[in-house]
C-alpha positions in Angstrom: 37.5 -40.6 74.7 34.3 -42.6 74.3 33.4 -44.2 71.0 30.1 -42.5 70.8 31.8 -39.1 71.0 34.4 -40.0 68.2 31.3 -41.0 66.2 29.4 -37.8 66.7 32.5 -35.7 65.8 32.8 -37.6 62.7 29.2 -37.0 61.7 29.5 -33.2 62.4 32.5 -32.9 60.2 30.6 -34.9 57.3 27.6 -32.2 57.8 30.1 -29.3 57.7 31.7 -30.9 54.6 28.3 -31.4 52.9 27.1 -27.9 53.7 30.4 -26.4 52.3 30.1 -28.6 48.9 26.5 -27.4 48.7 27.3 -23.9 49.2 30.0 -24.1 46.6 27.6 -25.7 44.1 25.1 -23.1 44.8 27.7 -20.3 44.1 28.6 -22.1 41.0 25.1 -22.2 39.7 24.5 -18.7 40.5 27.6 -17.6 38.7 26.6 -19.9 35.8 23.1 -18.2 35.7 24.7 -14.7 35.6 26.9 -15.7 32.8 24.1 -17.2 30.9 22.0 -14.0 31.6 25.0 -11.7 30.4 25.3 -13.9 27.3 21.6 -13.5 26.7 21.7 -9.8 27.1 24.6 -9.6 24.7 22.7 -11.8 22.3 19.7 -9.4 22.5 21.8 -6.5 22.0 23.3 -8.0 18.9 19.7 -8.9 17.7 18.8 -5.2 18.1 21.9 -4.0 16.2 21.1 -6.4 13.5 17.7 -5.3 13.1 18.9 -1.9 12.6 21.2 -2.9 9.9 18.1 -4.4 7.9 17.3 -1.0 6.5 20.0 0.0 3.9 18.4 3.4 3.3 19.6 3.6 -0.1 22.1 1.8 -2.5 21.5 0.2 -6.0 19.4 -2.7 -4.6 17.0 -0.4 -2.7 16.4 1.9 -5.3 15.9 -0.7 -7.9 13.2 -1.9 -5.6 11.7 1.5 -5.5 11.8 1.6 -9.3 10.3 -1.8 -9.8 7.6 -1.0 -7.3 6.9 2.2 -9.3 6.5 0.2 -12.6 4.2 -2.4 -11.0 1.9 0.2 -9.3 1.9 2.1 -12.6 0.3 -0.8 -14.3 -2.0 -2.0 -11.4 -3.3 1.3 -9.9 -3.1 2.9 -13.3 -5.9 0.5 -14.1 -7.8 1.4 -11.1 -7.4 5.1 -11.9 -8.8 4.5 -15.3 -11.6 2.1 -14.4 -14.2 4.6 -15.6 -13.2 4.0 -19.1 -14.5 0.5 -18.9 -17.7 1.6 -17.0 -18.4 4.2 -19.9 -17.9 1.7 -22.5 -19.8 -1.2 -21.4 -22.6 0.8 -20.1 -23.2 2.1 -23.7 -22.4 -1.2 -25.4 -22.6 -4.7 -24.1 -24.7 -3.7 -21.1 -26.5 -0.7 -22.4 -29.8 -2.2 -21.3 -28.7 -2.7 -17.7 -29.8 -0.3 -15.0 -27.0 2.1 -13.7 -27.5 1.0 -10.2 -27.1 -2.5 -11.0 -24.0 -1.8 -13.2 -22.5 -0.1 -10.3 -22.3 -3.3 -8.5 -19.4 -4.4 -10.9 -17.1 -1.5 -10.0 -18.3 -1.5 -6.3 -17.1 -5.3 -6.1 -13.8 -4.3 -7.8 -13.2 -1.6 -5.2 -14.1 -3.9 -2.4 -11.8 -6.6 -3.4 -8.9 -4.2 -3.9 -9.2 -3.3 -0.3 -10.5 -6.4 1.4 -8.0 -8.9 -0.1 -5.2 -7.0 1.6 -6.2 -8.7 4.9 -5.2 -12.0 3.4 -2.3 -10.8 1.1 -0.4 -9.3 4.0 0.3 -12.7 5.9 1.1 -14.4 2.8 3.7 -11.8 2.0 5.2 -12.0 5.4 5.6 -15.8 5.1 6.3 -16.3 1.3 7.7 -12.9 0.1 6.9 -11.0 -3.1 7.8 -13.2 -5.8 4.9 -15.7 -6.1 2.4 -12.8 -5.2 3.5 -10.7 -8.0 3.6 -13.8 -10.5 0.1 -14.4 -9.5 -1.0 -10.9 -10.1 0.5 -10.8 -13.4 -1.3 -14.0 -14.5 -4.6 -12.6 -13.2 -4.2 -9.4 -15.2 -3.4 -11.4 -18.4 -6.6 -13.6 -17.8 -8.6 -10.3 -17.3 -7.4 -8.6 -20.4 -7.9 -11.6 -22.5 -11.3 -12.6 -21.1 -12.8 -9.0 -20.9 -13.0 -9.2 -24.8 -15.4 -12.2 -24.8 -17.6 -10.9 -22.0 -21.4 -10.3 -23.2 -23.4 -10.9 -20.1 -23.9 -9.0 -16.9 -22.2 -11.8 -14.7 -19.2 -12.0 -17.1 -18.3 -8.5 -16.4 -19.1 -8.9 -12.7 -16.8 -12.1 -12.4 -13.9 -10.6 -14.7 -13.7 -7.2 -13.7 -15.3 -7.1 -10.2 -13.6 -10.4 -8.9 -10.4 -11.2 -10.8 -9.4 -7.8 -11.7 -10.0 -6.5 -8.1 -8.0 -9.4 -6.6 -5.2 -8.7 -9.0 -5.1 -5.1 -8.3 -5.3 -5.8 -4.6 -1.8 -7.7 -4.8 -0.4 -4.7 -6.5 -1.9 -2.3 -3.8 -0.1 -4.1 -1.1 3.1 -6.1 -2.1 5.2 -3.3 -3.8 4.7 -0.8 -1.1 5.4 -3.4 1.5 8.6 -4.4 -0.2 9.9 -0.8 -0.2 9.3 -0.6 3.4 11.9 -3.7 4.0 14.7 -1.2 2.5 13.8 2.2 4.2 13.1 3.4 7.7 14.2 7.0 7.9 13.3 7.7 4.2 10.3 5.4 4.1 7.9 8.3 3.4 9.7 9.5 0.4 10.4 6.2 -0.9 6.9 5.0 -0.6 5.6 8.1 -2.1 7.9 8.1 -5.0 6.7 4.3 -5.7 3.0 5.1 -5.4 3.5 8.0 -7.8 3.4 5.2 -10.6 -0.3 4.7 -10.0 -1.0 8.4 -10.9 1.3 8.2 -13.9 -0.6 5.2 -15.0 -3.9 7.1 -14.7 -2.5 9.8 -17.0 -1.1 7.2 -19.5 -3.9 4.8 -19.9 -6.7 7.3 -21.0 -4.2 9.0 -23.4 -3.1 5.8 -24.9 -6.7 4.4 -25.2 -7.7 7.6 -26.9 -4.9 7.7 -29.4 -5.2 3.9 -30.2 -9.0 4.3 -30.8 -8.6 3.2 -34.4 -7.6 -0.4 -33.1 -10.4 -0.2 -30.5 -13.1 0.6 -33.2 -13.0 4.2 -32.6 -13.1 4.1 -29.0 -13.8 7.7 -28.7 -16.6 7.9 -26.0 -14.9 8.8 -22.8 -16.6 9.8 -19.6 -13.8 10.1 -17.2 -13.0 8.8 -13.7 -15.5 9.3 -11.0 -17.9 12.4 -11.2 -15.8 15.3 -12.2 -16.0 14.5 -15.8 -19.6 13.9 -15.8 -20.1 17.2 -14.0 -18.0 18.8 -16.7 -20.2 17.4 -19.3 -23.3 18.4 -17.6 -22.1 21.9 -17.3 -21.4 22.4 -20.9 -17.8 21.7 -21.1 -16.9 19.8 -24.2 -16.5 16.1 -24.2 -12.8 16.1 -25.0 -12.0 18.7 -22.4 -14.2 16.8 -19.9 -12.0 13.7 -20.5 -8.9 15.7 -20.0 -10.1 16.6 -16.5 -9.0 13.0 -15.6 -5.6 13.6 -17.0 -5.4 17.0 -14.9 -6.4 15.2 -11.8 -4.0 12.3 -12.2 -1.3 14.8 -13.2 -1.7 16.6 -9.9 -1.7 13.4 -8.1 1.9 12.6 -9.4 3.6 15.2 -7.2 0.8 14.5 -4.5 2.1 10.9 -4.1 5.7 11.8 -3.9 6.3 15.3 -2.3 4.2 15.0 0.9 6.5 11.9 1.6 9.5 14.2 2.1 7.3 16.6 4.3 6.2 13.6 6.3 9.6 12.4 6.9 10.5 15.9 8.4 7.3 17.0 10.2 5.5 13.6 10.9 3.3 11.3 8.8 0.2 11.8 10.9 0.6 15.6 10.7 1.1 15.7 7.0 -2.0 13.3 6.4 -4.1 15.8 8.4 -2.8 18.7 6.4 -3.7 17.0 3.1 -7.0 15.8 4.0 -7.7 19.5 5.1 -6.6 20.5 1.5 -9.0 17.9 0.2 -11.8 19.5 1.9 -10.8 23.2 0.9 -10.5 22.0 -2.8 -14.1 20.5 -2.8 -15.7 23.4 -0.8 -13.7 26.3 -2.3 -13.2 25.3 -6.0 -15.6 22.6 -7.2 -18.9 23.7 -5.4 -18.5 27.5 -6.5 -17.2 26.6 -10.0 -20.5 26.6 -11.8 -19.0 25.1 -14.9 -16.2 27.5 -15.2 -13.3 25.7 -16.9 -10.5 27.3 -15.1 -12.1 26.5 -11.7 -12.6 22.9 -12.7 -9.1 22.4 -13.8 -7.7 24.2 -10.6 -10.0 21.8 -8.5 -8.7 18.7 -10.6 -5.1 19.7 -10.0 -5.4 20.7 -6.3 -7.6 17.6 -5.4 -5.4 15.3 -7.3 -2.4 16.5 -5.2 -4.1 16.4 -1.9 -5.9 13.0 -2.5 -2.9 11.5 -4.2 -0.9 11.7 -0.9 -3.6 9.8 1.1 -2.5 6.3 -0.6 1.2 6.8 0.0 1.1 8.3 3.5 -1.5 5.7 4.8 1.3 3.0 4.8 3.6 5.3 6.8 0.8 6.1 9.3 -0.1 2.4 9.6 3.7 1.5 10.4 3.5 4.4 13.0 0.3 3.1 14.7 1.8 -0.5 14.8 5.1 0.8 16.3 3.2 2.8 19.0 0.9 -0.3 20.0 3.9 -2.5 20.4 6.1 0.1 22.2 
């Protein structure tokens, strides 16, 4: 056989061997990729399973978180629900010569800070947790109650009540409820509602405490209650003390209103329950308050009904926000 023929045969054999080797390497790579894909899928499944285990749905730790959130909200939102006490006092004492429209800016800033600061507090809570935020809120509250005794000028109250107290209350408005949400998924509505009921209980306790401690507050007996229902009662001939108790009736109705709709929401849906409670608010205003004409029974009935219906809006709003977030990411 000629030499060039032998050389060609050897080259063909080398090419076949190289192709076989490359094919084996390709099959090995494909098998390795398939194994990696299966491992990744298995890891994702394990991750999903571990995420489901994040919500214990009960237990000592979870219910202690609910109780702690209840106590924190009782102090923070209790102040918010009793803010009219401070308004009535400073409008007739330190700032008696200030126009009511200008005075309203203090409490308007307070309400603005309560809701606006949540945009900044949420991301901080996600990164650093609740400990430092709650410690900051406590320090701010101490500063508020110490400083308010030294306030004399308009800008003093604007700074202390509007800015500092509003910021402190904003932390209480966000952190305790968000912490409860880390321990409950199925029972989240009920747990959140129970925690938020602390705000209504604080709204009942603080006016009564201040009224019975008026000797220490230099006969702090002049009370115009929260929002317009108390001033409405006074304007329609209801006694001053009973007009003050309208705030108690409203916050007392709000206690079950913060809690019970959470159970209903877990069963029938949070959006559906919020729609129903908002309709009840409208019915209470149009059907009880407007036709009351100064009737004591009608005003009390309105306070209880409206307190129950409006109390659910705060506790249910967290559940509906979580629902909306879940839908947008599904």
